[in-house]
N, C-alpha and C positions, 0 to 999 in steps of 0.2 A: 840300694842307701845307702847315703855316704858316709862316715866317719866324720863327726866334728873334731875329735883330737882324733888323734893322732902319735903314735910313740916317742917319735924324734919333733913335737911339737916343742918351745919353750912355752912354759907356761908359770907362771908363779908360782908361788908356794900352796899359797891359799886357796886356790885355785886346780891342780897336780894331784890326780889322783892316788897317786904315786907316793908323794909327800903328802899330803892328810893319811892314807892309808899306815904312812913310817910313824906317822904321829901319836896316830892311833895305840897302836903296834906299844914304840916307845909307853905311853900314859899309864896301859893294861899294866905291862911288864911293872914297871912302879908302885901299880895299886896294892896289883898282886904276891910284892918283896913286903909293903910295907903291909900286908894280911899278916905275912909272916905263912903264906902258902908257896909252898913246891909247885914246881910245873906236875909230877906224878898225881900230885894230891889233891891240885886242883883240876885237871881235865879225869880222874876217879871222879869226883866228885858231881861235877859237872855231868858225866860220860860222856867225855868227846876224845878220841883217841890221844895218850901223847904224841905222838907224831903230828898233829893238827896243828897242837896248842904249840910245839914247840917250830913247825912250821910260820902260823903267828908270828910270835916273838920274835925271828928271828930274816923272816923271809916276808911278813908284815901281806902274808896270804892264808886266807880264811871264807869259808859257807860262812853265810849270811848266820842261816841254820847253829851252824857251832859258834862264832860268836854271841847269838842269842843265847843259849846255854850258857854261854861262861859265862854274858850278863846276870843272867839270873843268878847264878849260885856268889856275885860278887855286889848281889843290890845294888844294881848299875842299869837299869833298864829303864825307863825317865823320856831321856831325849830319845831312845825307837819308837815309843811310842807316842812323838810330835815330829817326830820324820815324817817332812812332806803334809804334816797335817793344813797349812796354811801358806796364802799367800805371798808371799814379800815383796812389798810396791818400793819405787824406789822417790814417786812424789807422786802426788790427788790425781794427777791429770792419765795418771797410764796407770790409776784403779778404776779411778772410771772407763778408762780407755775396755778392763780388762770385762769389766764388769759387763759392760751394754756386749764383748764378745763372748759372754760365758753365755749368750742364749742361745747355739749351736750344740748341739748334742748326740752328735758322731761325729770317731776323729777322720782326717781326713789322708789317704793311702798317700804314699811319699811316691811319684812315679821314675 
């Protein structure tokens, strides 16, 4: 299987995984500081290592499990529950086309 996105591709920030991760980490840090929580206290409450929390805030890297654990402590999990929950259509024609193609039950392996 070939990659759709490579590390060297130019991608506008709205679609750039690195930029999205940076934006999430920045908002997270601002919210943590707004709640007057230190990195150590938040890490302890969430059951996440201090190193994981620092890596997230500084390098924008964290496992999904640890991100969810932090989000629970910060009472900010609503968006996770909605992630990948509904299709997004650009037009009525696209919605109708997708409805027709949903009849297929199994995925086809890429060769």
